[in-house]
N, C-alpha and C positions, 0 to 999 in steps of 0.2 A: 546581211543580205547575202545569201549563196544562190549562185547561179550556174548551173551545168549544162553545157551541151554535147551533144552525140561527137563533134569532131574534135572538140577537147578530149575525150574520153577517150578517141581512138589515136589519136596522136600521142598523148601522152603517157598512155596505159596506166592511169592511175587507180582506175576501176571506179569512176564516179558512174559512169554508164557503159555497159559492154554490150558491141554491137556483132552482129555477123550478118551475113549475106549468103544467099544461095539462089537455085533457079525457081525455089517457091516462093521467095519473097525475102523481106529483112526480118529480123530479129534483133530487139532492144530490150533490154534488162535495167531498171533502173533499181539500184538496191536498197534496201530499207533503210530509214533513218528513224532516230529516236526523236518525238514530237509530242506536245501536249494535246495535239487533236489529231483526229484522221486525214490522213491526204486527201487533197482534191486533185481529179484529175479531168482536166479540161482538154477536150477533144473537138478538131474540127477536121470535116472530111466533107471538101464541096462537092467529091465527083465519086463518093462511094460509101457503102456501107461500115456501121459500126457495130460490132459485138463486142460486150462486157460480161465476164463472167468470174463469178468468185473462186477462190480456191484456198488451201490451205497454208500457202506459202506468205512469206512477209513483203517480196518483192513486187515491185509492178514489170508487167511483161507485156511490150508492146509486138505485134506480128503484122505484117503485110501477106495478102494472099490476094495473087492474080494482079497485082498491082501492074499497069504498062505504064511504059514511058518511053521516048527516046532518049538513047545514051550513045556517046562515042566509045566506039572500041578504045581498050588501054593501049598504049605503046607496050611494043615487044619487051618483055623482060619485068614488066611494072604491073600492078594489080590496083584497084581503089581499093581504100581503107575508110572512107568515111561511106555514111549512108548517101543515097541518092539525093537530089537537091530537091526533088518533089516530098519528101519526108522529112520531118522536124520533130525533133524530141528534146525538150530541155525541161530543167528543174529550177524553180526559184520559189524561195518561202514555204516550203511544204505543198506546192502547187506541181503537178506534172503538167506540161503543156504538149500535146500532140496535134501535129499537123499535117494532113495531106493534101497538097495543093494541087491545083491542075498543073501540066496535063494529066497527072496520074488519077488512075481510075480504078479503084479496086476495093478490098476488105480490109479493115482493121480489124484486129482479132485481139483484144485487150485483157489479161488475166490479172485480177488485185485482189487484195485480203478483201476480208468480207466489209470489215468495218473501213468503207470507202466512201467519199463523196464523189458525184460527178456529174460534169454539164457537158453536155453533148450535143453537138450541131451538126448536120448534114443537109445538103441541097437536093442531093438525087441520090437516095438508098436509104434502106431501112435501118432504124435503130433497135437492138437486142440486149436486154439486161437480165443477168440472171443471179438471185442469190447474193444480192448485197444489202449492206445494211447502212443508210447515211440519208445525205441529202442528194436527191437525182432531180436534174434538170436535164429534158431531153426534147429539143426541137427539130423537125423535121419539114421540109417544103415538100417533099414529093416522095414520100417514104412512110411505111408502118412503123408505128413504135410500139414495140411487145417488150414489156418488162414482168418477169416472172419471180415470185418469190421474192420479192424486194421488202426493207421494211426501213421506217422513218417518214420520210417525206416526198413527196413527188410534183413536180411541176413539169405539166408533159403538152406540148403544142405542135401540131401537125396542121399544115393547110390544106392537102388534097389526099389524105389517106387515113386508115383507122388508127386509135389508139386501143391497146387492150393492156390492163395493167392487173394483176393479183398480188396483194399485199399480205405478208404474214402479221406485219404491227406496223401501228400507226402512231408516230409521236402527236399525242393530245394536244400538245401547246403551240402548234405551229401549222399553219394554213395550207391547204393544198389546192391545185386546181389542173383542170384536164380541158381543152378546147381542142377542136378540129372543125375548119370552116366547111370542109366538101367529105368529111368522113365519119362514122360511127364511132362511138365512145362506149368500151367495155370496161367497167372496172368492178372488182371485186375486193372488199374491205372486211376485216375482221369486226363481228359486231359488237363486241366488248370494249372496244376502242371508239364508238361514232362519237360524234358532236352533231352538227347539223349541217343538212346539204342546201347549197342553192344552186340553181340549173335555169338555163335560159335554151331553150331548143325550136325548131321550127316546125313544120308540119306533120314530120314524121314522130313525134313524141318520145316520151321518157317512160322506162319499164324500171320497176323496182322489185327485187326479188329477194324474201327475207324468209329464213325456215321452210322452203319449201312452198311458201304461198307468194305469190305476184298481183301487183297491182295491174288494172289495163291502162292504156296509155294516156298520159298526161301532157299537154302541149302547152306552149307558151311560156311564162315565167313565173316561178314558184318557190318555194322554201319549203321543206319538209323536212321533220323530224323522226326517223326510224326508232322503233323502240330497243332496248337494251341498254347495259349498263353504260352510261353515259360519264366519261372520264377525263373530260376535258371541254375548253371552251373554242376550239379551233374550227373553222368554215372550211368545208369542203366544196368548190363549185364546178359545176361541168356546163360547158358551153359546145354547140354546134347549129350551123346554118340550115345545111343538107345533109344530116345524117340522125340515126337514132342514139338515144343513150340508153346503155344497160347498167344499171347499179346492183349489184349481188352483194350479199351479207353472207358470209360462212361462219 
């Protein structure tokens, strides 16, 4: 078991994690490692937004923008070399854990390789993901969830905000779910990888768009099997109490 923290990297300068600080925020680089499986990036930001974007590199880069905190000035002739106590980044067993704890409030921007799995959670702030392929779990209490150009599987849950997801590829062997208590759900799926859809909604109903044609609003509970080349048995479920569900086939 290997566990590396930001503080160890800063003090020992062994290159496990490299960190830098500036007026705009903090930047921490977690170097690539050999592994049998893609990395999992586990992020918790109780009072901030989370943005994850894929890039062509192999490292995981964690940056903060606009994070506010109270901090004592450094003594004369000294400078702080660790990251602020509100931000914690560590790696253990191919999982990178990122935490932005109160009283910090700001924006986490994380750059990851395309083949990366994500587990993201925030209380006050939106979650945005672009171009990632893997298993994505996103949970927000008071913030929109927007996933664009993702592949693999998605589990998205928002209490008071909307969910909008566009998937390029779907893993046909694994179930997915999208739920929002007080927000609408808008999901675009590739037609050639559909299994079956299960839904439950309130009075606002559910709309299905497929190849330029759309259904009328359907309400209540049900199960629908859209046409197309079915290549898997996975179930995709949708739930909202006070929002509308939109399912689009591309």
